[in-house]
C-alpha positions as a printed NumPy array, in Angstrom:
array([[ -4.811,  31.359, -21.38 ],
       [ -5.32 ,  27.85 , -22.704],
       [ -4.921,  24.931, -20.309],
       [ -1.849,  23.63 , -22.142],
       [ -0.191,  27.05 , -21.848],
       [ -0.83 ,  26.894, -18.116],
       [  0.72 ,  23.427, -17.989],
       [  3.837,  24.697, -19.794],
       [  4.158,  27.57 , -17.315],
       [  3.813,  25.09 , -14.448],
       [  6.567,  22.915, -15.938],
       [  8.9  ,  25.915, -16.18 ],
       [  8.221,  27.14 , -12.628],
       [ 10.503,  26.537,  -9.63 ],
       [  8.897,  25.006,  -6.548],
       [  9.953,  25.081,  -2.906],
       [  8.797,  23.086,   0.094],
       [  7.752,  24.528,   3.456],
       [ 11.439,  24.735,   4.471],
       [ 12.299,  26.835,   1.428],
       [ 14.217,  24.026,  -0.282],
       [ 13.769,  23.616,  -4.   ],
       [ 11.865,  20.458,  -4.939],
       [ 11.908,  18.568,  -8.196],
       [  8.499,  18.199,  -9.804],
       [  7.967,  15.532, -12.457],
       [  5.317,  15.781, -15.151],
       [  4.607,  12.196, -16.252],
       [  3.297,  11.091, -19.673],
       [ -0.332,  11.697, -20.508],
       [ -3.26 ,   9.314, -20.538],
       [ -4.33 ,   7.481, -23.673],
       [ -7.73 ,   7.714, -25.352],
       [ -8.741,   4.364, -23.832],
       [ -7.982,   5.618, -20.313],
       [ -9.924,   8.816, -20.919],
       [-12.862,   6.851, -22.325],
       [-12.793,   4.674, -19.179],
       [-12.994,   7.791, -16.975],
       [-16.026,   8.97 , -18.97 ],
       [-17.654,   5.587, -18.458],
       [-16.891,   5.639, -14.713],
       [-18.346,   9.108, -14.137],
       [-21.217,   8.634, -16.569],
       [-20.602,  11.846, -18.502],
       [-18.414,  13.266, -21.272],
       [-15.175,  14.89 , -20.1  ],
       [-14.672,  18.645, -20.432],
       [-12.335,  19.631, -23.262],
       [ -9.787,  21.24 , -20.913],
       [ -9.56 ,  18.159, -18.666],
       [ -9.151,  15.867, -21.662],
       [ -6.394,  18.113, -23.072],
       [ -4.376,  18.328, -19.872],
       [ -4.763,  14.619, -19.063],
       [ -3.556,  13.698, -22.573],
       [ -0.509,  15.924, -22.121],
       [  0.283,  14.981, -18.504],
       [ -1.206,  12.008, -16.672],
       [  0.357,  12.688, -13.289],
       [  2.408,  15.323, -11.496],
       [  4.781,  14.108,  -8.784],
       [  6.864,  16.098,  -6.339],
       [  4.249,  17.986,  -4.382],
       [  2.936,  16.834,  -1.007],
       [  0.8  ,  14.272,  -2.84 ],
       [  0.857,  13.326,  -6.531],
       [ -1.833,  14.763,  -8.796],
       [ -3.05 ,  11.705, -10.694],
       [ -5.464,  12.668, -13.452],
       [ -6.451,   9.026, -13.999],
       [ -7.901,   9.283, -10.464],
       [-10.867,   7.371,  -9.147],
       [-14.601,   7.969,  -9.513],
       [-16.15 ,   9.571,  -6.459],
       [-19.297,   8.044,  -4.986],
       [-21.028,  11.248,  -3.806],
       [-23.642,  11.985,  -6.487],
       [-25.61 ,  14.372,  -4.263],
       [-22.554,  16.672,  -4.011],
       [-20.442,  15.754,  -7.058],
       [-22.706,  14.067,  -9.608],
       [-19.757,  13.355, -11.904],
       [-16.965,  13.465,  -9.321],
       [-13.417,  12.369, -10.022],
       [-10.873,  12.351,  -7.177],
       [ -7.325,  12.998,  -8.383],
       [ -5.213,  13.862,  -5.307],
       [ -4.947,  13.516,  -1.558],
       [ -4.246,  16.001,   1.197],
       [ -0.954,  14.579,   2.482],
       [ -2.601,  12.953,   5.474],
       [ -3.806,   9.727,   3.892],
       [ -7.108,  11.086,   2.592],
       [ -7.25 ,  10.441,  -1.131],
       [-10.065,  12.368,  -2.691],
       [ -9.379,  15.733,  -1.097],
       [ -8.951,  17.217,  -4.57 ],
       [-12.084,  16.569,  -6.564],
       [-13.25 ,  17.683,  -9.968],
       [-16.842,  17.498, -11.123],
       [-16.268,  16.373, -14.698],
       [-19.15 ,  16.82 , -17.074],
       [-18.686,  18.567, -20.392],
       [-22.401,  19.296, -20.554],
       [-22.088,  21.445, -17.413],
       [-19.294,  23.519, -18.984],
       [-20.128,  24.113, -22.653],
       [-16.912,  25.923, -23.54 ],
       [-13.308,  25.249, -22.664],
       [-12.254,  27.23 , -19.596],
       [ -9.936,  26.383, -16.776],
       [ -9.857,  27.457, -13.127],
       [ -6.157,  26.52 , -12.953],
       [ -3.689,  29.393, -12.807],
       [ -0.016,  29.804, -11.966],
       [  1.855,  32.872, -10.906],
       [  4.117,  34.439, -13.531]])
C-alpha cells in the first residue's frame, strides 16, 4: 500500500483516547518544497520518497497525545541516527521520542513502515 493510501485510511479512521472517548484528529496542510529542501540540508542527505510524499500531503497531525510534526527538528546523534529527524514527543515533555532516520540512499525504493488497522 502506498504511503498516501495509508494517510487516507488514517484520515478516515475513528480515534479514541484512553478513556474510550472519541477524539478529533486534524491533518494539517503539507510542507512546501522549500521546507523539504531545508530538512534535507539540515540532515545532510536526500529525503526518502515516501517521507517527501507524506510531508507534502500533510505537514502535521494534531489530536493525539502529542502532535506529529513532519517539519520536525534535526537530531544531533550521528552515531545512532546519522540522518535523524525528530518529529514528535512522548507526551511527557520529551520532544524527539519519535525519530526517523531520513536518507534516501539508505532506502533505495519507496516503502513505508507505517500501517493502520482496517
